[in-house]
C-alpha positions as CSV (number, residue, x, y, z in Angstrom):
1,M,-10.4,13.9,3.3
2,S,-9.0,12.8,0.4
3,R,-10.4,11.9,-3.2
4,Y,-9.8,8.7,-4.9
5,E,-11.1,6.6,-7.5
6,V,-12.8,3.0,-7.5
7,R,-13.6,0.8,-10.5
8,G,-17.1,-1.2,-9.4
9,L,-20.6,-2.0,-11.0
10,S,-22.1,1.2,-12.7
11,R,-25.6,-0.2,-10.8
12,D,-23.5,0.6,-7.2
13,K,-22.1,4.1,-7.9
14,E,-24.8,5.5,-5.9
15,L,-24.6,3.0,-3.2
16,I,-20.8,3.5,-2.9
17,R,-21.5,7.4,-3.0
18,H,-24.1,7.3,-0.2
19,V,-21.6,5.2,1.8
20,A,-18.5,7.1,1.0
21,R,-20.7,10.3,2.5
22,R,-21.8,8.7,5.6
23,L,-18.8,7.5,6.4
24,A,-17.4,10.9,6.2
25,A,-19.5,12.5,8.9
26,G,-17.2,11.0,11.3
27,D,-19.8,10.6,13.8
28,A,-20.9,7.3,15.8
29,A,-23.2,6.2,13.2
30,A,-20.4,6.2,10.6
31,K,-18.0,4.3,13.1
32,R,-20.4,1.4,13.5
33,L,-20.9,1.2,9.7
34,R,-17.3,1.4,9.3
35,K,-16.7,-1.6,11.6
36,E,-19.5,-3.2,10.2
37,L,-18.1,-2.9,6.9
38,T,-14.6,-4.2,8.0
39,D,-16.0,-7.0,9.4
40,K,-18.1,-8.7,6.5
41,A,-16.2,-7.3,3.6
42,V,-12.2,-7.4,4.6
43,P,-10.1,-10.5,5.2
44,A,-8.8,-11.1,8.4
45,A,-5.4,-10.3,8.5
46,S,-3.2,-13.5,8.9
47,S,-1.2,-13.4,11.9
48,G,1.2,-16.3,11.0
49,G,1.8,-19.6,12.3
50,N,-1.5,-20.8,10.6
51,I,0.5,-24.2,9.4
52,L,1.8,-24.8,12.7
53,A,-1.5,-24.2,14.5
54,A,-3.4,-26.6,12.0
55,L,-0.5,-29.3,12.8
56,R,-1.2,-28.9,16.7
57,R,-5.0,-29.0,16.3
58,S,-4.5,-32.3,14.4
59,P,-5.8,-35.9,15.8
60,L,-2.1,-37.3,15.2
61,V,-1.0,-35.1,17.8
62,G,0.9,-37.4,20.5
63,M,0.4,-40.3,18.8
64,D,3.9,-42.5,19.3
65,W,4.7,-43.3,15.5
66,E,8.0,-45.3,14.5
67,I,8.3,-44.5,10.7
68,E,11.3,-46.4,9.1
69,R,12.1,-46.9,5.4
70,P,14.8,-49.1,3.9
71,I,18.1,-47.7,3.3
72,E,18.8,-47.9,-0.6
73,Y,21.8,-47.1,-1.8
74,G,21.3,-47.2,-5.4
75,R,21.6,-49.4,-8.3
76,E,25.1,-49.9,-10.4
77,I,25.0,-48.5,-13.7
78,D,28.0,-48.7,-16.6
79,L,29.3,-45.4,-17.7
């Protein structure tokens, strides 16, 4: 067991204490509660590659585009 401090609303103080006691029990009910709280309150960890995955889902995948741009060498200036 460890002791720690959290910041929160005064009205949630007793709720947090009850949840902590319930989780500390370590039984099957505590395990279910921990999983449910984790699923609802903890953001999913990013596995990386999200941008690449999004690009692969794009409706433009597989299109044969020929994009050309004129070559410009700039303008002449007097120094």
